[in-house]
N, C-alpha and C positions, 0 to 999 in steps of 0.2 A: 607269206612271206616264204621266200624260197630258202635262203638259210638261217641259220642262227642269228647271223650280225649281218649288220650290213648300213650301207647309206645310199639313198637314192634322191635324184631332182625330182621335186613331184610337179607337172606340168597342169594346172590350173586354167581352162580355159571359161572364163568369167564374163558376165554380162554387165556392163556399165552403165547404163540406163538407155541399153536398144543398141551400145555398142558393143564388142568384143574388147576385151582385154584380157591378156594372159599374163600370169603371173607362175614366178618360179621358183618355188616352197622346195623343201629340203624334209625328208623323211630318213630318219637315223630308226634302227632298233638292235633290240639284242634279245638274252634270255627273260631282262628283267621288264625291260622299257622300248615304249613305240613313243618317239619323240617328233613333232610335227614343228620346224622351224617355218616361222610367219606362216599369217592366215587369211592373205589376199583383202580384198575389198568386202565391206558389206555385205551379207545377204548370200553367204556362199558356201554355207555350209552342205549343202548338198551337193555341190561341185566338187568340195571336197573330201568327203563322204565317197562318191563315186570314184576319185582319183585312186584313192586308198585300197577302194574294193581292185578296180581295175589290176593294183600292184599285191594282191591278194594279202591286203593287209586289212583287219577289221577295225573298224572307225572304235568299235567296245576293248581293244588293245590297245588304244590311246593312252600315255599315262602322264604326258607331259608336253607342254608348248612352248618355245624358245621364241620368244622374240626379238629379233635384230638390232631395231630402232622401230621408232613411232612415227614412221609416217602411213598416212591410212590403210595404202595397201598391204602393209605389212603386217598391221593390228586390226584391221575393219571387223573381220569375222572373228577376233576374238571373245568377246562377249556372248555369241549365239553356239561358239561352239563348246564354251564351259559348262551355259546354260544346258547344252543337248547330253555332255560327257556327266551330269548329273553329279557333280562334285568331285567325282574320282581324275581329274587332270587338275596337274602342276603348271602353276605359270613360271620360269625361268626370263630375266632380263634385267639387263644395266642396271646399278643403282640410277644412274641418270636416266634411265628411261620412266622409272618409277612414278615422278609426278605427275608424266606426260599420260601414262596406262593408267593412273586413278583417279585422271578427269580433273586434277590439282590446277595444271596451267595447261593455255591452249598448245592443238599441235605447233609444230615451230612453221610449217607449212602453209598450210589450213588458216591456221587461226581457232578451226573449233576446235569444241572439247570431244576428248574421246570419251564413250559410255564407259565409265567406271570399271576396273578391273583390280582383283586383287594381284598383286604379284608375289607367290611365296619363296622362292628363290631367287637372291641381291646376287646379282654376278658384278666381278670386281675383274681390270684386268688382270689377266694371267690365273687366275685360276683353274685349278684340275678337276676335273668334272669326270665322275667313274660312273658315265654313261654308257652304253653302245660303245664298248669298249673303253677308251680313256680319250679326253679332246680338252682344251689348254684354249678357254675364252680369252681373248682379246679385242679391244675396243682400239677405232681408230675415232680419233678425235678431229674435229673441226667444226663445220656448223650442228651436225648432228651426232650424238653419242651412239654409238653402231660395235652390235656384238658378233664377231664373225668366230665361229665355230674351229679349233684348229685342229687337226686330228694328232695325237704324238703318240697314239700306239692302238693299233686297231688292235682287241684281243683276240686270239686264234682259238674258237671254237670246233 
């Protein structure tokens, strides 16, 4: 990490059954946290590790994963990332996404069930989160509950 606080798009060149599949996740960091926003499709832990490494962000510094919504290309590698992190990473997601992430109800688009993952922090519209500067969660409701982090005060460090 080149600075004490920041936010960066993280290009993930993934392999979807022999076909290239690009996902643009986000990584945010400050003195206390490194947060990955979304995890791409299943089976991509090494792709994520390497993308973080390219940006000088050690995987071992990851403290939180924020899930924007329950589509497979956003949550697919979450179970494997949590396993690789050996219990040190917390999951943040909108309260409406929890039943999908816990495997209680099928994913909306695919109808498949996600491998169950525990959500440590349930987000609601307007929550102000003191991570990586300060940002507010906001959801766009429609067919899918989606969380969009909105930075309201990037901390000066």
